[in-house]
C-alpha positions in Angstrom: -10.5 90.7 12.7 -13.2 91.2 15.3 -11.4 94.2 16.7 -11.0 95.7 13.2 -14.8 95.3 12.6 -15.7 96.6 16.0 -13.7 99.7 15.3 -15.6 100.2 12.1 -18.5 101.6 14.0 -17.5 105.2 14.7 -18.9 107.2 17.5 -18.3 110.5 15.8 -19.7 112.2 12.7 -22.6 109.9 12.1 -23.6 112.0 9.1 -20.4 111.0 7.4 -21.1 107.3 8.0 -24.6 107.7 6.6 -23.1 109.3 3.5 -20.7 106.4 3.0 -23.5 103.9 3.5 -25.8 105.7 1.0 -22.9 105.6 -1.5 -22.8 101.8 -0.9 -26.5 101.6 -1.5 -26.3 103.4 -4.8 -23.6 100.9 -5.9 -25.8 98.0 -4.9 -28.9 99.5 -6.7 -26.9 99.8 -9.9 -25.7 96.2 -9.7 -29.2 94.9 -9.3 -30.7 97.3 -11.8 -28.2 96.2 -14.4 -29.5 92.7 -14.5 -33.1 93.7 -15.2 -32.2 96.6 -17.5 -30.2 94.4 -19.8 -32.7 91.5 -19.7 -35.4 93.7 -21.1 -33.2 94.8 -24.0 -31.5 91.6 -25.1 -33.2 91.6 -28.5 -31.9 95.0 -29.2 -28.3 94.0 -28.3 -28.7 90.8 -30.3 -29.6 92.7 -33.4 -26.9 95.3 -33.0 -24.0 92.8 -32.5 -25.4 90.1 -34.8 -25.6 87.5 -32.0 -27.1 84.1 -32.8 -30.4 83.6 -31.0 -29.2 80.5 -29.1 -26.2 82.5 -27.7 -28.2 85.5 -26.6 -28.9 84.2 -23.1 -25.2 84.0 -22.3 -25.1 87.8 -22.0 -27.2 87.3 -18.8 -25.8 83.9 -17.8 -22.2 85.1 -17.8 -23.1 87.9 -15.4 -25.2 85.7 -13.1 -22.6 82.9 -12.8 -19.8 85.4 -12.0 -22.2 87.2 -9.5 -23.2 84.0 -7.7 -19.5 83.0 -7.3 -18.5 86.4 -5.9 -21.3 86.7 -3.3 -20.0 84.1 -0.8 -16.5 85.5 -1.2 -17.6 88.8 0.4 -16.4 87.7 3.9 -12.9 86.7 2.7 -12.6 89.9 0.6 -13.7 92.1 3.5 -11.1 90.5 5.8 -8.5 91.0 3.1 -9.3 94.5 1.9 -11.6 96.0 4.6 -15.1 97.0 3.9 -14.1 100.4 2.7 -11.6 99.3 0.1 -13.6 96.2 -1.0 -16.5 98.5 -1.9 -14.3 101.1 -3.6 -12.5 98.5 -5.6 -15.6 96.5 -6.5 -17.6 99.6 -7.7 -14.6 100.8 -9.7 -14.3 97.5 -11.5 -18.0 97.5 -12.1 -17.7 101.0 -13.7 -14.8 99.9 -15.8 -16.6 96.7 -16.9 -19.7 98.8 -17.7 -17.7 101.0 -20.0 -16.2 97.9 -21.6 -19.7 96.4 -22.2 -20.8 99.7 -23.9 -17.7 99.7 -26.2 -18.0 96.0 -27.1 -18.1 95.3 -30.8 -18.5 91.5 -30.6 -20.4 88.9 -28.7 -17.2 87.4 -27.1 -16.0 90.8 -26.0 -19.4 91.7 -24.4 -19.5 88.3 -22.5 -16.0 88.8 -21.1 -16.9 92.2 -19.8 -20.1 90.9 -18.4 -18.1 88.3 -16.3 -16.1 91.1 -14.7 -19.2 93.2 -14.2 -21.0 90.3 -12.5 -18.1 89.4 -10.2 -17.5 92.9 -9.1 -21.3 93.6 -8.7 -21.7 90.3 -6.7 -19.9 91.6 -3.7 -21.8 94.9 -3.5 -25.1 93.5 -2.2 -23.8 91.5 0.8 -21.4 94.3 1.6 -24.3 96.7 2.1 -26.2 94.3 4.4 -23.0 93.7 6.3 -22.5 97.4 6.7 -26.0 97.8 8.3 -24.9 95.7 11.3 -21.3 96.8 11.4 -21.6 100.6 11.0 -24.8 101.3 13.0 -26.0 100.8 16.5 -29.2 98.8 17.1 -31.6 101.7 17.1 -30.4 102.7 13.6 -30.2 99.3 12.0 -33.9 99.1 11.1 -33.7 102.3 9.2 -30.5 101.3 7.4 -31.9 97.9 6.6 -35.1 99.5 5.1 -33.1 101.8 2.9 -31.0 99.0 1.6 -34.0 96.7 1.3 -36.2 99.2 -0.6 -33.4 99.8 -3.1 -32.7 96.1 -3.5 -36.3 95.2 -4.3 -37.1 98.5 -6.2 -34.3 98.0 -8.7 -35.9 94.9 -10.5 -39.3 96.8 -10.5 -38.0 99.9 -12.3 -35.6 98.0 -14.5 -38.0 97.5 -17.4 -38.9 101.2 -17.4 -35.3 102.3 -17.4 -34.3 99.7 -20.0 -37.2 100.3 -22.3 -36.8 104.1 -22.2 -33.1 104.0 -22.8 -33.3 101.7 -25.8 -36.2 103.6 -27.3 -34.7 107.0 -26.7 -31.0 106.4 -27.1 -29.3 103.1 -27.8 -28.4 99.8 -26.1 -24.9 101.3 -25.1 -26.7 103.5 -22.5 -27.8 100.4 -20.6 -24.2 100.3 -19.4 -23.1 103.9 -19.7 -25.7 104.9 -17.0 -23.6 103.1 -14.5 -20.4 105.2 -15.0 -21.1 108.6 -13.3 -23.1 107.2 -10.3 -20.4 104.6 -9.9 -17.5 107.0 -9.9 -19.4 109.3 -7.4 -20.3 106.5 -5.0 -16.7 105.1 -5.1 -15.3 108.5 -4.2 -17.8 109.1 -1.4 -17.4 105.6 0.0 -13.6 105.9 0.0 -13.8 109.2 1.8 -16.7 108.5 4.2 -16.4 104.8 5.3 -14.3 104.0 8.4 -10.6 103.6 7.7 -9.1 100.2 8.7 -5.9 98.4 8.0 -5.9 95.8 5.2 -4.8 92.3 6.1 -2.6 90.8 3.4 -2.0 87.7 5.5 -5.5 86.5 4.4 -3.9 85.7 1.0 -1.4 83.3 2.7 -4.4 81.3 4.1 -6.4 81.3 0.9 -7.6 77.8 0.2 -7.3 77.7 -3.6 -8.7 74.2 -4.0 -11.8 75.2 -1.9 -12.3 78.3 -4.1 -12.1 76.2 -7.3 -14.5 73.6 -5.9 -17.0 76.3 -4.8 -16.8 78.1 -8.2 -17.3 74.7 -10.0 -20.3 73.8 -7.8 -22.1 77.2 -8.3 -21.2 77.4 -12.0 -22.5 74.0 -12.8 -25.6 74.5 -10.7 -26.4 77.8 -12.6 -25.8 76.1 -16.0 -27.9 73.1 -15.0 -30.8 75.2 -13.9 -30.5 77.3 -17.1 -30.6 74.2 -19.4 -33.0 71.9 -17.5 -36.3 73.5 -18.6 -35.5 73.1 -22.3 -33.2 70.1 -22.4 -35.0 68.2 -19.7 -34.1 67.6 -16.0 -33.0 64.0 -16.8 -31.1 64.7 -20.0 -27.5 63.6 -20.0 -26.1 67.1 -20.2 -28.2 68.4 -17.3 -27.6 65.3 -15.1 -23.9 65.6 -15.7 -23.9 69.2 -14.7 -25.9 68.5 -11.5 -23.6 65.5 -10.7 -20.5 67.7 -11.0 -22.3 70.3 -8.8 -23.1 67.8 -6.1 -19.7 66.2 -6.1 -17.7 69.4 -6.1 -20.1 71.0 -3.6 -19.8 68.0 -1.3 -16.0 68.1 -1.3 -16.1 71.8 -0.8 -18.3 71.5 2.3 -16.2 68.7 3.7 -12.9 70.6 3.2 -14.2 73.9 4.4 -15.6 72.5 7.7 -12.2 71.0 8.5 -10.2 74.2 8.1 -9.4 76.7 10.8 -9.6 79.7 8.4 -12.0 78.6 5.7 -12.7 80.7 2.6 -16.4 80.8 3.6 -17.5 80.3 7.2 -20.2 77.6 6.8 -20.3 77.4 10.6 -22.7 80.3 10.5 -25.4 77.7 9.6 -24.9 76.3 13.1 -26.7 79.4 14.5 -30.4 78.6 14.6 -31.6 82.1 13.7 -29.1 82.5 10.9 -30.3 79.1 9.5 -34.0 80.1 9.7 -33.2 83.5 8.2 -31.3 81.9 5.3 -34.3 79.6 4.6 -36.5 82.6 4.5 -34.1 84.4 2.2 -34.1 81.3 -0.1 -37.9 81.2 -0.2 -38.0 85.0 -0.8 -35.7 84.5 -3.8 -38.2 82.0 -5.3 -41.1 84.4 -4.8 -39.4 87.7 -5.6 -37.4 86.6 -8.6 -40.3 84.4 -9.7 -42.9 87.2 -9.7 -40.5 89.7 -11.3 -39.9 87.1 -14.0 -43.5 86.0 -14.6 -45.1 89.4 -15.0 -42.9 90.5 -18.0 -43.4 87.1 -19.6 -47.2 87.5 -19.4 -47.2 91.1 -20.4 -44.8 90.6 -23.3 -45.9 87.3 -24.8 -49.6 87.2 -23.9 -50.5 90.9 -24.0 -47.9 92.1 -26.5 -46.6 95.1 -24.4 -43.1 96.6 -25.0 -40.5 97.0 -22.2 -41.6 100.6 -21.3 -45.3 99.5 -21.0 -44.3 96.5 -18.9 -42.3 98.8 -16.6 -45.2 101.2 -16.1 -47.4 98.3 -15.1 -44.9 96.8 -12.7 -44.2 100.2 -11.1 -47.2 99.5 -8.8 -45.2 97.1 -6.8 -42.4 99.6 -6.3 -44.8 102.3 -5.1 -46.4 100.0 -2.6 -42.9 99.1 -1.3 -42.0 102.8 -0.8 -45.3 103.6 0.9 -44.9 100.6 3.3 -41.3 101.2 4.1 -41.8 103.7 7.0 -44.5 101.4 8.5 -42.1 98.5 8.3 -39.4 100.4 10.1 -41.7 101.4 12.9 -43.1 97.9 13.4 -39.7 96.3 13.1 -38.5 98.3 16.1 -41.4 97.3 18.2 -42.5 93.8 17.3 -41.0 90.3 17.3 -39.1 89.7 14.0 -40.6 86.2 13.9 -44.1 87.5 13.9 -43.4 90.1 11.3 -41.7 87.5 9.1 -44.6 85.1 9.4 -47.1 87.9 8.5 -44.9 89.1 5.6 -44.6 85.7 4.0 -48.2 84.8 4.5 -49.2 88.1 2.8 -46.7 87.6 0.0 -48.0 84.1 -0.7 -51.5 85.5 -0.9 -50.3 88.2 -3.3 -48.6 85.7 -5.5 -51.6 83.4 -5.4 -53.9 86.2 -6.5 -52.1 86.3 -9.8 -52.9 82.6 -10.5 -56.4 83.4 -11.9 -55.5 85.4 -15.0 -57.0 85.0 -18.4 -55.7 86.1 -21.8 -57.4 89.5 -21.4 -55.8 90.3 -18.0 -53.9 93.6 -17.9 -53.1 96.5 -15.7 -56.4 96.7 -13.8 -56.5 93.0 -12.8 -52.8 93.1 -11.9 -53.1 96.1 -9.7 -54.2 94.6 -6.3 -52.0 91.5 -6.5 -49.0 93.9 -7.0 -50.1 96.1 -4.1 -50.3 93.1 -1.8 -46.9 91.8 -2.8 -45.4 95.3 -2.6 -46.7 95.7 1.0 -45.5 92.2 2.0 -42.0 92.4 0.5 -40.6 94.7 3.2 -41.7 92.4 5.9 -40.2 89.4 4.0 -36.8 91.3 3.9 -36.3 93.4 7.0 -37.2 90.9 9.9 -35.5 87.9 8.3 -32.3 90.0 7.8 -32.4 90.9 11.5 -33.0 87.3 12.4 -30.1 86.1 10.3 -27.5 88.8 11.0 -28.7 90.9 13.9 -27.5 88.5 16.7 -24.1 87.6 15.2 -20.8 89.1 16.4 -19.3 91.7 14.0 -16.4 89.4 12.8 -18.9 86.8 11.5 -21.2 89.2 9.7 -19.4 89.6 6.4 -19.3 85.9 5.8 -22.8 85.4 7.0 -24.1 88.2 4.8 -22.5 86.6 1.8 -24.2 83.3 2.5 -27.5 85.0 3.4 -27.6 86.8 0.0 -26.4 83.7 -1.8 -29.4 81.8 -0.6 -31.7 84.4 -2.0 -30.0 84.3 -5.4 -30.0 80.5 -5.5 -33.7 80.5 -4.6 -34.3 82.9 -7.5 -32.4 80.7 -9.9 -34.2 77.5 -8.8 -37.6 79.4 -8.9 -37.1 80.6 -12.4 -36.0 77.2 -13.6 -39.1 75.7 -12.0 -41.3 78.4 -13.7 -39.7 77.7 -17.1 -40.2 74.0 -16.6 -43.9 74.4 -15.9 -44.4 76.7 -18.8 -42.5 74.5 -21.3 -44.1 71.2 -20.1 -47.6 72.2 -19.2 -48.6 74.4 -22.1 -49.1 71.6 -24.7 -51.2 69.3 -22.5 -53.3 72.2 -21.2 -53.9 73.2 -24.9 -55.1 69.7 -25.7 -57.6 69.8 -22.8 -58.9 73.2 -24.1 -59.4 71.7 -27.6 -61.3 68.8 -26.1 -63.6 71.1 -24.2 -64.2 73.4 -27.2 -65.0 70.4 -29.3 -67.6 69.4 -26.7 -69.2 72.9 -26.9 -67.9 74.0 -23.5 -69.0 77.7 -23.2 -66.8 78.3 -20.1 -63.7 77.2 -22.1 -64.8 79.3 -25.0 -65.2 82.4 -22.8 -61.7 81.8 -21.3 -60.1 81.3 -24.7 -61.9 84.3 -26.2 -63.5 82.2 -29.0 -66.7 83.3 -30.7 -69.5 81.8 -28.5 -71.8 81.3 -31.5 -69.2 79.0 -33.0 -68.8 76.9 -29.9 -72.3 76.8 -28.5 -74.0 73.5 -29.3 -71.0 72.3 -31.2 -69.9 68.6 -31.0 -66.9 67.0 -32.7 -64.0 68.3 -34.7 -63.9 71.7 -36.3 -63.4 72.4 -40.0 -60.1 73.8 -41.3 -61.2 77.5 -41.2 -62.5 77.3 -37.7 -59.4 75.4 -36.5 -57.2 78.1 -38.1 -59.2 80.8 -36.2 -59.1 79.0 -32.9 -55.5 77.7 -32.9 -53.7 80.9 -31.9 -56.4 81.6 -29.3 -56.0 78.2 -27.8 -52.2 78.4 -27.7 -52.3 81.7 -26.0 -54.9 80.5 -23.5 -52.9 77.3 -22.7 -49.8 79.5 -22.1 -51.9 81.6 -19.7 -53.0 78.5 -17.8 -49.4 77.3 -17.6 -48.4 80.7 -16.2 -51.2 80.5 -13.7 -50.0 77.1 -12.5 -46.5 78.6 -12.1 -48.0 81.4 -10.0 -49.8 78.9 -7.8 -46.7 76.7 -7.3 -44.6 79.8 -6.3 -47.4 80.9 -3.9 -47.4 77.5 -2.2 -43.6 77.4 -1.9 -43.7 80.9 -0.5 -46.2 79.9 2.1 -44.0 77.0 3.1 -41.6 79.5 4.6 -44.0 79.8 7.5 -43.0 76.3 8.6 -39.4 77.5 9.5 -40.4 80.5 11.5 -41.3 78.7 14.8 -37.7 77.3 15.0 -36.2 80.8 15.3 -35.4 82.3 18.7 -36.5 85.8 19.6 -33.6 88.0 18.4 -31.5 89.5 21.3 -28.6 91.4 19.7 -25.2 90.5 21.0 -21.9 92.1 20.1 -23.6 94.8 18.1 -24.5 97.3 20.7 -23.8 100.9 19.8 
């Protein structure tokens, strides 16, 4: 396998290789964009298909579970099919599933297509980051990583704009139909441009079916547990049973995988110190990146009452900051220690997240501008240097497996981060509201200003309010309590992001081996 992957880096026609790589990036962008585009338009889909409100989230959950199961299988599928045919097959299935989603006439039909869409889309992201270190020599890897990184983090930013515009201008079907033409073009270009290698059907004979079932069970129950925990409670019987199954199946999977000569996923990569540190950073980035992309629409929709298109326009600031920073990140990544850049990136990202922890019910675009700029600048330094730390020193035959694990860590971080955010919002809003009521009843002008209550009503007041005043203040207090809970969530995410700095000193200075052009 090592020889096959070494031969994947051609010495001739670099423009053709770049064309194939860009086709892969387009496919990855579509897969990431699809999650956010659909998320912003779930109410429209629910209304069109007559879906029960308590079932609506399965449109996203089905995709995310299939995706998280597929990601760590990227190494196995690359060995079986080769990078070229894995991408061409995955993007073709993604296009077919997108067409199926658009033509769905029922909830069950849509969820079934979403499973196929998620599984095929799940391999696209790690395949692209594998290609960076397999296709290109060292001096081109920073540029390739930046292109992939910009598209990977830009997709969630522009998703609300695209989703809002499509549903307002056309219909929900176009949320899926937009994937078809770019998908077909990228499949053709990748099949013609990526290096040709022989497939290896012998991989199927060594497939550990039990390990595959255990891994799928562990990841599925983890995703379901994280989805249900904020509303059902972390210690509810259902959630505890899911997490118990996750731990049991995951433990047996790890034990079985570490004992096999040809495991379905090479967990031995975690024995490499730099890969382990890079994976920790990827996990923490998932918490911060997914968390911030989740919290902003929640605030703008439920507190400020903006629609999807308006939310997208507000969040576009982060994407623009990323694009502006990208060339600087490439230049610095070539000249500076990846550990130093990673530390600076995560420190800056933590500051940017923390800056959003001081919002009030009137916060809008202007107050959100600079926190978004800081996060947008920081994201490229949270993605590029850790990717090099994790993958840049590994031999080519280990990169596909390692890339799958590296990207899985980011997705798991995102899932855990969102579950944590939801838990904070669900559990903290009510007690924070009670505190606000107590302060208002005591005539606290600062609390009245934060809530947006009439100051003449609160000033000098003591004791309970009459029915009319209570009816006036109740929606204001509920909104303000939600804002305070969201602020607490921002601060928790900021602290967790800052904790990434603790892992950086354990990394060694990257000295690429086996990847020389």
